[in-house]
N, C-alpha and C positions, 0 to 999 in steps of 0.2 A: 632719230632718237628711238631707242628700243622701247616698244610698248610695255606698260607696267604689267598687264595681264594678257600675255599672248594667247593662251588657250581660250580664255573667255572671249577675247576680242575676235579670234577666229570664228567662234560659234556665232557671235553677233553679226559679223560681216558676211558669213555664209548665209544667214537668214536674210540679210539685206539684198544679197545677190539674187537669191531665189525670189524674193518679192518683186525685185525690179524686172526679172525675166518673166515673171507671171503677168505683171500688169503692162509691161512694155513701156513704162514711164522711165525717164532718165533725169528727172528733176526739173524744176521750173526754170524757164528762161528769164523771167522777170518777176517782180513782185506781183501777186495776184491782183487783178483789177476787180473792183466791186461790180457785182451783177445786180440787175434790177431786183429790188427787195420784194419778196412775196410773203404773205402772212404765214408765220410759223412760230411756234413757241420755242424758247431757248431749251436746248436739250431735247429736241423733237424725238419721239420714240422711233426706233428703227422700223417698226412695222408700218409706220406712216410714210416711209421713204421708198422710192423705187429701188429695185435690185440693180446694183451698179452694172452687172453683166448685161442688163437689158437696155442700157443707154449707150449712145455713141460717145466717143471721147470728148466731143464738144459739150454734150449734155452733162457728162460727169464733171467736167471742169466748172460748169455753171453752178451745179449743186455744191461742189467743194468750195468755190469762191464765196458763195452766199453764207455758208456756215463759218468759213474762216473770218470773214468780216464781222459777223455777229460775235464770234469768240474774242476778237481783238477788242471790241467795245466793252464786252463784259470783263475782260482782263484789266482794262483801264479803270473800270469801276470796282476792282478788287472782288469781283464775283467769280472766284476761282472754280468752284464746282461746275457752274453752268458753262464757263469758258472752256474748261478742259473737256467737258462732254462734247462741246461743239467742235473743238479741234480734232477730236477722235472721229467724229462723224465726217468731217472734211477729209481726213486722211483716208477714209474708206473709198472716197470717190476720186481722189487724186493723190498720188505718192509725191509729196512735196517736201523739199528740204526744210523750208521755213515752218511748215506745219509740224514736222517731226521735231524740230528744234523747240517749238513751243510746247509740244507734248513732254519733252524732256524737262522743261521748266515746271510743268505741272507735277511730274513725278518727284522732282526735287522739293517742291513746295509741300507735298504730302509725306515727305520723309523717306521715300523709296529711292535711295541713292543709287543702288545698282541699276534699277530700271531707268533712272535718269541718265546714268553713264552709258548704258546700252543704247538708248535712243539717240544720244548725242553722237556716239560712234557710228551708228547707222546713217545719221544725217550727214556726217562728214564724208562717209564713203559715197553716198549718193551724190554729194555735191561735186564730185569729180566730173560729172557729166553736165554740169551747168554751163551752157554755151557762153554766157557773158562773162568775160574774164574778170572784170572789175567786181561784179557781184560774187563770182566764185571765190575770189580772194578775200572779199569782205566776210562772206559766210564762213570760209575756212578759218580765218583769224578768230571770229567769234566762237566757233565750235571748239577750236583748239584750246582757247582760254577756259571755256566752260568745262571741257574734259579734264584739264589740269586741276581746276578747282575741285571737281568731284573726286578725282583720284586722291587728292590730299585728305579728303574726309572718308573715303570709302575703305572700310576694313576688309581684310582678306584672311583666308584660311588656307593653310598648306597641309595636305594629308600625306603622311609618309607610311607606307606599308612595307616593312622590311623584306618579307618573303615574296611579295608581289606574285601570287599564284596565277595560273592561267584562268581566264574567265573572270578576272577581277572586276567588280562593279562598285562604284562609289556613288552614294546618293546624298544630296544636301537638301534637307527638308522634303524628301520624297522625289526630288528631281534628279534624274540620272545624269552623272557627269561622264565624260569620255574616260576610258581606261587609261589613256595617256596622260590624264590629268593628275595621276598619283605623283606626288612630289612637286607639282607646280602650284603656285598660289592662285586662288580664284576669288573674285570679289563677292562679298555678301553684304546685306544690309546690316546696320548696327542692331545688336540684340542677340537673343538666344537662337541657336540653330541645332538641329539634330543631324548628325553625320552617321550614315550607315555604310559599312563595308562588308561585302560578301563575295564568295567564290565557291564554285562546286567542290564538294569534299571538305569544306571548312565551315566552322560555326560562324554565323552572322554576328558581327560586333557593332554595337550602337553606342555612340557617345554624344553628349550634349556639350555645346560650347557657347560661351557668352562673350561677344566682342564689342568693343566700344568704337565709336567713330574714329577712323584713322588708325585703328589698332591692327596688329599683325599677329596672328595666332598660328600655332603649329600643333598638329595632333599626330602622334606616332601610334599606330594601331597594328598590332600583330594578330594575325588570324590563327586560331587553333584548329588542328585537323579534327574532323568529326562531322556529324550531322546535327542540324538544329533539332532540339527536342520537339516532339510532336505533342501538341496539346491533347490530352485525353478527351474522347468523345463525352459529351455531357450525359450524365446518367438519365435514363428514361424516367419520366414522371410516374411515380407509383400510382396504380389504380386502386382506389379504396375497395377492400373486400370485406364483406360482413364476417365478423369473427365466428368461428365454429363453436358450438356449445361446449363448455368445459364440463367434462364428465368424470366423475370419480371412478376408481377402479371397480367399485361394486355397483355402479349405476351406468351401464352401457346405453347407447342409443341405437335405434334401428337405422336403416339405410337413408331414411328421410330426415334423420337428425332428431327424431322425437324420442324422448326418454321412454324406455321400455316399461317403466312402472305405470305409464298412463293406461295401457291396455288392461292389466288385471284389475286396477282400481276402477276403471270404467265398467268392467264386467260385474265386479262386486256391487257397484252402485245400481246397475240395472237389475241384478238379482234381488237386491234389497228393496228396490222399488216394487218389483213384482210381488215379493212377499208381503210388503206393507199393504199393497192393494188387496191381495187375497185375504189377509187377516182382517183388514178393515171391513171387507164385504161380509166375511163370516161373522164378525162381531155384530154388524148391523142386522144380519139375518137372525142371530140368536135373540138380540134385543127385540126384534120384530115379533118373534114367536112368543116371547114373554109378554109383550104388550097386548097380544090378542086375547082378551078375556081375563088377564091377570092384573092384579093391582099391587101397588107397592105399599107395604106396611110402614109404620113409623120407624122401625129399626132398620129399614132399608131392604128387608127381605120381601120377596114376591109371594103373594097368596093367589093360588089358582084354583078353579073348581076341580073337585076330585075326579070328574069325568074327563078332564082335559090333560093334566099332568100330575104325576105323583111327585113326592118331595125329591126323590133322586133325580128325576128329569129336570125339575126346577133348578136344583143345585148345578147340574151339568150345563144348562143353558146360561145360568148366571156366570159360571166360570168362563164359558166361551165368550160371553159378552165382555167381561173385564180383561181376561187374558188377551183376547184378540185385539181389543182397543189399545192396550199397553204395547203389545208387540208391533202393532201397526204404526203407532207413533214412533217407537224406537227405530224400527226399520226405515221409516220415512226420513228420520234425521240422518241415518247412515247413508241412505240413497242420495239425499240432497248434497251432503258433503262429498261423497265419492264422485258423483257425476260432475259437480262443480270443479273439483280438483282435476279430474280427467280432461274437462274442456279447457281449463286454463293451461294445463301442461301441454296439451296438443296444439293450442293456438300459439303459444309463445315458444315452444320447444325448449323451455327452461329446464335446466338440470342443476343439481347441487354442485357446489364448488368441489374441486379435487380434494379427496380425502374425507369428504363428508359422507354420512350414512343416512339412510332414510328408513323409516319404519312407520307402520300404522297399527292401530289397535281398535278393537270393537268391544264395547261394554254394554251389556243388557242387564237391567234389574227388573225382575218380575215378581209381583206379590199377589196376594189373593184379590186385592182391590184394583189392580192395574199394573202397569210396568213403565219403565223409563229406559232409554238407550242413548248411546253416543258413540261417535267415532272420532279419532284423533290421528294426525299425521305429524311426524317429527323428521325434519331434514337436517 
């Protein structure tokens, strides 16, 4: 009888041949015999087991038999997960047809029909070397019926690539299929699958297909000449940069980014401070001269002895006192404002918005009895 999936079956049996050649096992001659039980938990972790390559064939067989017997008991108790884990451990130590057949039952129980079909075919292939004819025939009949049952449920997909370029590669869910598989049905598990077809000089084509149990699907995929688009490199993450001061056309900044108005305003403030101090000292000196031997009359005028100051000298000292005090106060206000503005402007590097203008004004009011002053800025 012609096999249903010749390509997939060839891959499966090729794997079985390689495994047999590597292990040197040709299948069991008889049903495994129970080995003396040793304390071990079901599904014993691999790291708790010896490396199979470090054991003799007889020692490997004992370990395999122990786990096989435990798995059979668990399977009878419907403990599928533990049983299947122990069957797989047993298979590591002895390549057995009966163990592989039970692993196929586990795969079918978990809904992995393709894996169950593949394991059953490998078991039937290995069974050819079973020495006992009666047992070989019994296992062959069992496995043939199991495979026929699985093939009735197993869906398949056929990929057709009309142009079939050189270097054709077909992937099913990321697994690479032989190039000769184009046009041949291959088995898959029920459900959704991603099929990818590619070849040098052609754009990669990807399709998704959803097949039901026992279904047969066909995909015709034509490749287009060209290269796959290259994803652009991600843009580098911008590094935050402090914004430069915004400066209007009439308010430039120096090389350090400080508005140029800071410097003349600061000079004006220092000059005003010096003038305020000088005038204050002169006013205090004049008042001190008047206070030495002079007295203040009821009308606010000073009366001094004739031998000390005449009236013109008294009037001059009184003007110096009043005018100096007023100018000192006014210039002090100017100095305070100018120096404060210069310090703030220098510290923050602030500048008026583009298109804005800046101006400052100085106002002094001086009278016979004193003076006032002020300074203002407009941005």
